[in-house]
C-alpha positions as CSV (number, residue, x, y, z in Angstrom):
1,N,-23.1,15.9,12.6
2,E,-22.4,12.3,12.3
3,R,-18.8,11.1,12.5
4,G,-17.2,8.2,10.7
5,N,-14.9,7.2,7.9
6,E,-14.0,10.1,5.6
7,K,-15.4,8.2,2.6
8,A,-18.7,7.8,4.4
9,I,-19.2,11.5,4.9
10,T,-17.8,12.8,1.5
11,P,-20.5,13.0,-1.2
12,H,-19.9,10.6,-4.1
13,D,-22.2,10.5,-7.1
14,G,-24.7,12.6,-5.1
15,Q,-24.9,10.0,-2.3
16,L,-23.5,9.8,1.2
17,R,-23.9,7.4,4.1
18,L,-23.4,9.7,7.1
19,I,-24.6,13.3,7.4
20,D,-21.8,15.8,8.2
21,S,-22.7,19.3,7.2
22,D,-19.1,20.5,7.5
23,A,-17.9,17.8,5.1
24,I,-20.8,18.3,2.7
25,G,-20.2,22.0,2.6
26,T,-16.5,21.6,2.0
27,A,-17.2,19.1,-0.9
28,L,-19.7,21.4,-2.5
29,G,-17.9,24.7,-1.8
30,K,-20.8,26.1,0.2
31,R,-21.4,27.0,3.9
32,F,-24.0,24.8,5.6
33,L,-25.6,25.0,9.0
34,N,-25.1,22.1,11.4
35,G,-28.0,19.7,11.1
36,Y,-30.2,18.3,8.4
37,V,-33.8,18.3,7.1
38,T,-36.1,15.3,6.5
39,V,-38.9,15.1,4.0
40,T,-42.3,14.6,5.8
41,E,-44.4,15.1,2.7
42,S,-43.7,15.0,-1.1
43,K,-45.7,16.1,-4.1
44,P,-45.8,14.1,-6.2
45,A,-45.7,11.2,-3.8
46,D,-42.5,9.2,-3.6
47,A,-42.4,5.6,-4.8
48,D,-43.7,3.0,-2.4
49,Q,-40.4,1.3,-2.2
50,L,-36.8,2.6,-1.9
51,S,-34.8,2.5,-5.1
52,V,-32.0,0.0,-5.2
53,V,-28.5,1.4,-5.2
54,L,-26.2,-1.3,-6.6
55,P,-22.7,-1.6,-5.2
56,P,-19.8,-1.0,-7.5
57,P,-18.6,-4.0,-9.5
58,P,-15.9,-5.9,-7.7
59,D,-12.4,-5.5,-9.2
60,E,-8.8,-5.9,-8.2
61,G,-8.4,-2.3,-7.2
62,P,-4.9,-1.5,-6.0
63,H,-4.4,-5.0,-4.6
64,L,-2.9,-6.5,-7.7
65,S,-0.2,-3.8,-8.0
66,Y,0.6,-4.2,-4.3
67,A,1.0,-7.9,-4.8
68,V,3.3,-7.4,-7.7
69,Q,5.3,-4.9,-5.7
70,W,5.8,-7.3,-2.8
71,F,6.8,-10.2,-5.1
72,L,9.4,-7.9,-6.7
73,F,10.7,-6.9,-3.2
74,T,10.9,-10.6,-2.4
75,A,12.8,-11.4,-5.7
76,I,15.2,-8.5,-5.1
77,T,15.8,-9.7,-1.5
78,V,16.5,-13.3,-2.6
79,I,18.8,-12.2,-5.4
80,G,20.6,-9.7,-3.2
81,M,21.1,-12.4,-0.5
82,F,22.6,-14.7,-3.1
83,F,25.1,-12.0,-4.2
84,L,26.0,-11.1,-0.6
85,I,26.5,-14.7,0.4
86,R,28.6,-15.3,-2.8
87,S,30.7,-12.2,-2.0
88,D,31.3,-13.5,1.6
89,I,32.3,-16.9,0.4
90,K,34.8,-15.4,-2.1
91,A,36.2,-13.1,0.6
92,M,36.7,-16.1,3.0
93,K,38.4,-18.1,0.3
94,R,40.7,-15.1,-0.5
95,A,41.5,-14.6,3.1
96,K,42.4,-18.3,3.5
97,A,44.6,-18.2,0.4
98,D,46.3,-15.1,1.7
99,E,46.8,-16.7,5.1
100,A,48.2,-19.9,3.6
101,R,50.5,-17.8,1.4
102,D,51.8,-15.9,4.4
103,E,52.4,-19.0,6.4
104,A,54.2,-20.9,3.6
105,P,58.0,-20.6,3.9
106,E,59.5,-18.6,1.1
107,A,61.8,-20.5,-1.3
108,T,65.4,-19.4,-1.1
109,D,68.4,-20.3,-3.2
110,D,69.8,-22.4,-0.3
111,D,66.9,-24.8,-0.5
112,E,68.0,-26.0,-3.9
């Protein structure tokens, strides 16, 4: 049994890259013996050349959604930081105003 990436040993559209009888048996719901058989002779004869297996067409796959997700995380972080900083500034101003009010002498009737 060959070992490798799970995608390489799991049959997909009747094709696989590595031979793993356990994985093939699991995928097909059958029990297989360890090993494989090769064709030494074929009637009618096989084609002189191997048939071309085209790769799947390139596409964005999950990458576009991940990119959008990370841009949203970035936006949420920037907006959140803005609100946190604004809240801290307001709290500091409020604390200074409270401190100034506490330090200021209270007006009494004698001061008039």
